[in-house]
C-alpha positions in Angstrom: 140.6 115.9 128.6 137.7 115.9 130.9 134.2 117.6 129.4 133.0 120.8 131.1 129.6 121.0 132.1 128.0 124.8 132.0 125.6 125.5 134.9 123.1 128.1 134.6 123.4 130.5 137.4 119.9 130.7 139.2 119.4 134.2 138.7 119.7 134.0 134.8 116.7 131.3 135.6 114.9 133.3 137.5 115.4 136.2 134.9 114.1 134.1 132.0 111.1 132.9 133.7 110.1 136.4 134.7 110.7 137.6 131.3 108.3 135.0 129.6 105.3 135.6 132.2 105.7 139.2 131.4 105.2 138.7 128.0 102.5 136.5 128.5 101.0 138.8 130.9 101.3 141.7 128.0 99.8 139.4 125.4 96.8 138.7 127.5 96.2 142.2 128.1 96.5 143.2 124.3 93.9 140.4 123.6 91.5 141.4 126.3 91.5 144.9 124.9 91.1 144.0 121.2 87.9 141.3 122.4 86.7 144.7 124.6 86.9 146.6 121.2 85.1 144.0 119.0 82.3 143.6 121.6 81.8 147.4 121.7 81.8 147.7 118.1 79.2 145.1 117.7 76.9 146.4 120.2 77.1 149.7 118.4 76.3 148.1 115.2 73.1 146.0 116.9 71.8 149.5 118.4 72.1 151.3 114.7 70.3 148.6 113.3 67.2 148.2 115.7 67.0 152.3 115.8 67.5 152.5 119.7 70.9 154.8 119.8 70.4 157.6 122.2 70.5 160.3 119.6 68.2 158.9 117.4 65.2 161.6 116.4 61.9 160.8 117.5 59.5 159.9 114.4 56.6 162.8 113.5 53.8 161.3 111.9 52.4 163.7 108.8 48.8 163.4 107.6 49.2 165.6 104.3 46.0 167.5 102.9 47.0 165.6 99.5 46.1 162.4 100.9 43.5 163.0 103.6 41.7 166.3 102.6 39.3 168.0 105.0 36.3 169.8 103.4 37.2 173.6 103.2 36.7 175.1 106.7 35.5 172.0 108.3 36.9 169.3 110.8 34.6 166.5 109.6 37.0 163.9 109.3 37.6 162.6 105.5 36.2 159.0 104.9 39.7 157.7 104.4 41.3 159.4 107.1 38.6 158.0 109.8 39.0 154.5 108.1 43.1 154.5 108.5 42.6 155.8 112.0 40.5 152.8 112.6 41.1 149.4 114.0 44.1 147.5 111.6 44.3 151.1 109.9 47.6 152.0 108.6 47.8 155.0 111.0 47.1 153.2 114.2 49.5 150.8 113.0 52.1 153.5 112.4 51.5 154.8 115.9 51.7 151.5 117.7 55.1 150.8 115.8 56.3 154.1 116.9 55.4 153.4 120.3 57.1 150.1 120.2 60.7 151.4 119.3 60.5 154.3 121.7 59.9 151.7 124.3 62.8 149.4 122.9 65.0 152.3 123.3 64.3 152.2 127.2 62.3 155.5 126.7 58.7 156.1 127.2 55.3 157.4 125.3 52.5 158.9 127.8 50.9 161.4 125.4 50.1 161.8 121.7 50.3 165.2 120.6 48.1 165.9 117.7 48.6 169.2 115.9 46.5 171.2 113.3 48.3 173.3 110.5 46.5 175.3 108.1 47.5 177.9 105.5 47.2 181.3 105.5 44.0 181.5 103.5 41.5 183.4 105.9 38.5 181.8 107.2 36.5 184.8 108.8 34.0 184.9 106.0 32.7 181.4 106.5 29.0 181.1 108.1 28.4 178.0 110.3 24.6 177.3 111.3 23.4 180.9 110.3 26.0 182.6 112.3 28.6 184.7 111.5 32.1 184.1 113.4 33.4 181.4 115.2 31.6 179.6 118.3 34.7 177.7 120.0 34.4 180.0 123.2 31.1 178.7 123.9 31.1 175.1 122.1 34.7 173.9 122.8 34.4 172.0 125.9 31.2 170.2 124.8 33.2 168.7 121.8 36.2 168.0 124.0 34.8 166.2 126.9 31.2 165.1 125.8 29.9 163.2 123.1 29.5 165.9 120.6 30.3 166.2 117.3 33.3 168.4 115.8 30.5 169.5 113.5 28.7 171.7 115.7 32.1 173.7 115.9 32.7 176.9 113.8 36.0 178.2 112.9 36.5 182.2 113.6 40.4 181.9 112.4 43.0 179.4 111.2 43.8 178.8 114.9 40.1 177.4 115.4 40.3 175.7 112.2 43.6 173.8 113.2 42.4 173.1 116.7 39.1 171.6 115.2 40.8 169.5 113.1 43.5 168.0 115.5 40.2 167.5 118.0 38.5 165.8 115.3 41.5 163.1 114.9 42.1 162.9 119.1 38.3 161.9 119.2 38.7 159.2 116.5 41.8 158.0 118.2 39.9 157.6 121.6 36.9 155.6 120.0 39.6 153.3 118.7 41.3 153.0 122.3 37.9 152.3 123.7 37.8 149.3 121.5 41.0 148.0 122.5 41.2 145.7 125.7 45.3 146.1 126.1 48.3 147.0 124.8 50.6 150.3 124.9 48.0 152.4 122.9 45.5 151.6 125.5 47.3 153.6 128.1 48.0 156.8 126.2 46.7 160.4 126.6 45.9 162.7 124.0 46.3 166.3 123.6 44.9 168.4 120.8 46.5 171.5 119.7 46.4 174.2 116.6 49.7 175.5 114.9 47.3 177.3 112.6 48.9 178.9 109.6 52.4 179.9 111.6 54.6 177.1 111.1 55.9 175.8 107.8 56.4 171.7 107.0 59.5 169.6 108.3 60.2 171.8 111.3 61.3 174.9 108.8 60.5 177.8 111.4 57.6 180.5 111.2 56.0 181.0 107.8 55.7 184.4 105.9 52.4 186.1 105.8 50.9 184.0 102.5 47.1 184.4 102.0 47.0 182.0 99.2 45.3 178.6 98.9 48.3 176.6 99.7 47.5 172.6 100.2 51.3 171.8 101.3 50.9 173.7 104.5 47.7 172.2 105.4 48.4 169.1 107.4 47.8 167.1 110.7 50.9 166.1 112.7 51.2 163.4 115.3 54.1 163.8 117.9 55.0 161.3 120.8 55.8 162.8 124.3 56.4 162.0 128.0 54.4 163.6 130.8 56.9 165.8 132.9 56.8 166.8 136.2 55.3 170.6 136.7 57.2 173.2 138.4 55.9 176.5 139.1 58.5 179.3 139.5 58.6 180.8 142.6 57.1 177.6 144.3 59.5 176.1 146.7 59.8 172.2 146.6 
């Protein structure tokens, strides 16, 4: 009896080949998707490790009075504060490290803001250079823009005292900046501000009335900012 030979129709062969290519195509797409997920996950982990996430909060350097204590009613820098701001000082190194981290996150630092905070104890009773009351209205510009020492200033309020101490820190940072030949710190501008007794530590909002001697509220804050573009309301650009 003659052997029969089974012939596979051409349509069936084409159908099998099409199914095979579809399977391989789907498998390739799945592998590609998994690879992309792995890459995205690793990239996210790397951002977290080097601190460059877009939602990372900027660092605020706090100089507490427990470590850097100004003389009562004065803005003369304590010796250890002046040393730590100076070349190779821990404050200067911390500032430079924060600038590098911010620059590495594709952001920019143009300005260092120094903010003086006090407690609520009144300073109006102080006498400076045999005069009563503050003299910032007549002497502040001389200290800020000329080579006059902060010691000539006399506070009439905690707002004055906070500004005097912030300005003293700014002037010392400027002295260090003039000694440097290059680097990110060399390009910075500085601003001195006073928060007086108004703000609690750790950005906990406005402080209630408290006229007691409270060292925990006396501090200097160093913040990092970028210069914005001025826009006057009502003016067309």
